[in-house]
C-alpha positions as CSV (number, residue, x, y, z in Angstrom):
1,M,0.1,0.0,0.0
2,A,1.5,3.4,-1.0
3,R,1.7,6.1,1.6
4,T,0.6,9.7,1.1
5,K,2.7,12.6,2.0
6,V,0.4,13.2,5.1
7,G,0.9,9.6,6.1
8,K,4.7,10.0,6.2
9,T,4.3,13.1,8.1
10,V,2.1,11.5,10.7
11,E,4.4,8.6,10.9
12,S,7.4,10.6,11.5
13,L,5.5,12.5,14.1
14,G,4.7,9.3,15.8
15,D,8.1,8.1,15.7
16,Y,9.4,11.5,17.1
17,L,6.7,11.4,19.9
18,K,7.6,7.9,20.9
19,E,11.3,8.8,21.1
20,Q,10.4,11.8,23.2
21,R,8.2,9.8,25.6
22,V,11.0,7.0,26.1
23,A,13.6,9.8,26.6
24,A,11.3,11.3,29.3
25,R,11.0,7.8,30.8
26,L,7.1,8.0,30.6
27,S,4.9,5.1,29.7
28,L,2.3,5.4,27.1
29,R,-0.5,5.6,29.9
30,Q,1.5,8.1,32.0
31,L,1.9,10.4,29.0
32,A,-1.8,10.0,28.0
33,E,-2.8,10.9,31.4
34,Q,-0.7,14.0,31.6
35,A,-1.6,15.2,28.1
36,G,-5.4,14.5,28.9
37,V,-6.0,12.2,26.0
38,S,-6.8,8.5,26.1
39,N,-4.3,5.8,26.0
40,P,-5.5,4.0,22.8
41,Y,-5.6,7.6,21.0
42,L,-2.1,8.3,21.9
43,S,-1.0,4.9,20.8
44,Q,-2.7,5.4,17.4
45,I,-0.7,8.8,17.1
46,E,2.6,7.1,18.0
47,R,1.9,4.3,15.4
48,G,0.9,6.9,12.5
49,L,-2.7,6.0,12.4
50,R,-4.1,9.3,13.6
51,K,-3.2,12.9,13.0
52,P,-3.9,14.8,16.1
53,S,-5.2,18.4,16.2
54,A,-2.9,21.4,17.1
55,E,-4.6,21.6,20.6
56,V,-3.8,17.8,21.3
57,L,-0.2,18.4,20.0
58,Q,0.1,21.2,22.4
59,Q,-1.1,19.2,25.4
60,I,1.3,16.5,24.5
61,A,4.3,19.0,24.1
62,K,3.5,20.4,27.6
63,A,3.5,17.0,29.1
64,L,6.7,16.1,27.5
65,R,8.1,19.5,28.3
66,I,9.2,20.0,24.6
67,S,8.5,22.7,22.1
68,A,4.9,22.8,20.5
69,E,6.2,24.4,17.5
70,Q,8.5,21.3,16.8
71,L,5.4,19.0,17.1
72,Y,3.5,21.3,14.6
73,I,6.4,21.2,12.1
74,R,6.4,17.4,12.4
75,A,2.8,17.1,12.0
76,G,2.8,19.3,8.9
77,I,0.8,22.1,10.5
78,V,3.4,24.7,10.2
79,S,6.0,24.8,7.5
80,P,9.6,24.6,8.6
81,E,12.0,27.4,7.8
82,T,12.9,27.4,4.2
83,G,13.8,30.8,3.2
84,V,13.5,34.6,3.8
85,G,10.1,35.6,5.1
86,V,9.2,32.3,6.5
87,P,9.7,33.1,10.3
88,Q,7.0,35.8,10.1
89,E,4.6,33.3,8.2
90,R,5.5,30.8,11.1
91,S,4.6,33.5,13.8
92,V,1.3,34.1,12.1
93,E,0.6,30.4,11.9
94,L,1.5,29.8,15.6
95,A,-0.5,32.7,16.7
96,I,-3.4,31.3,15.2
97,L,-2.7,27.7,16.6
98,S,-2.1,29.2,20.1
99,D,-5.4,31.3,20.2
100,A,-7.6,29.7,23.0
101,G,-10.5,31.7,21.6
102,L,-10.8,29.8,18.4
103,T,-12.2,26.1,17.7
104,E,-9.9,23.7,15.9
105,R,-12.1,24.1,12.7
106,Q,-11.8,27.9,12.9
107,K,-8.0,27.6,13.2
108,Q,-7.7,25.3,10.2
109,S,-9.8,27.7,8.1
110,L,-7.7,30.6,9.1
111,L,-4.6,28.7,8.2
112,D,-6.1,27.5,4.9
113,V,-7.1,31.2,4.1
114,Y,-3.7,32.6,5.1
115,S,-2.0,30.0,3.1
116,S,-4.2,30.7,-0.1
117,F,-3.4,34.4,0.2
118,L,0.3,33.7,0.4
119,S,0.3,31.4,-2.6
120,L,-1.8,33.9,-4.5
121,N,0.5,36.9,-3.7
122,A,3.5,34.7,-4.7
123,S,2.0,33.7,-8.2
124,T,1.0,37.4,-8.8
125,V,4.5,38.7,-8.0
126,D,5.9,35.9,-10.4
127,A,3.7,36.9,-13.1
128,M,4.5,40.5,-12.7
129,T,8.3,39.8,-12.9
130,E,8.0,37.6,-15.9
131,Q,6.0,40.2,-18.1
132,P,7.6,43.7,-18.3
133,V,5.1,46.5,-18.4
134,E,5.5,48.8,-21.2
135,P,5.2,52.6,-20.2
136,M,2.2,54.6,-21.2
137,P,3.1,57.2,-24.0
138,V,3.2,60.6,-22.6
139,L,0.9,63.0,-24.6
140,D,2.1,66.7,-25.2
141,P,-0.7,68.8,-23.7
142,E,-0.4,71.4,-26.6
143,Q,-0.9,68.6,-29.1
144,T,-4.1,67.6,-27.2
145,N,-5.4,71.2,-27.0
146,N,-4.7,71.9,-30.8
147,T,-6.8,68.8,-31.6
148,R,-9.7,70.0,-29.5
149,S,-9.6,73.5,-31.0
150,E,-9.8,72.3,-34.7
């Protein structure tokens, strides 16, 4: 069976979580209890069968005493630094994800809209740089006035 990109992302997230849990010397049950999730659900996350929400990742990160941002990156919620301007994008994404006043669905919707705006702006800039704009001809005011008076 072929795995999708999302499947690989979730699998690496699960492997990473298991490594962190083992390093923290916590059992699956202990971590599940500290994170406020069920033992079977956490097990499914570690095995790559489930993709947790940003809120669940934040709870797990807190229980493991690790960066929630790192989990967001591994889960594919936030893009890793790849170039200039990305840190600002990440701060916007993280601000949305950490806003307790929003539901998970609202957070995902905002992230989708934000991402689409960035893509649209990038494609617009690309299109503008590929096609040079010719300057408009400047008309001599005397020529325009002469034409009108005739």
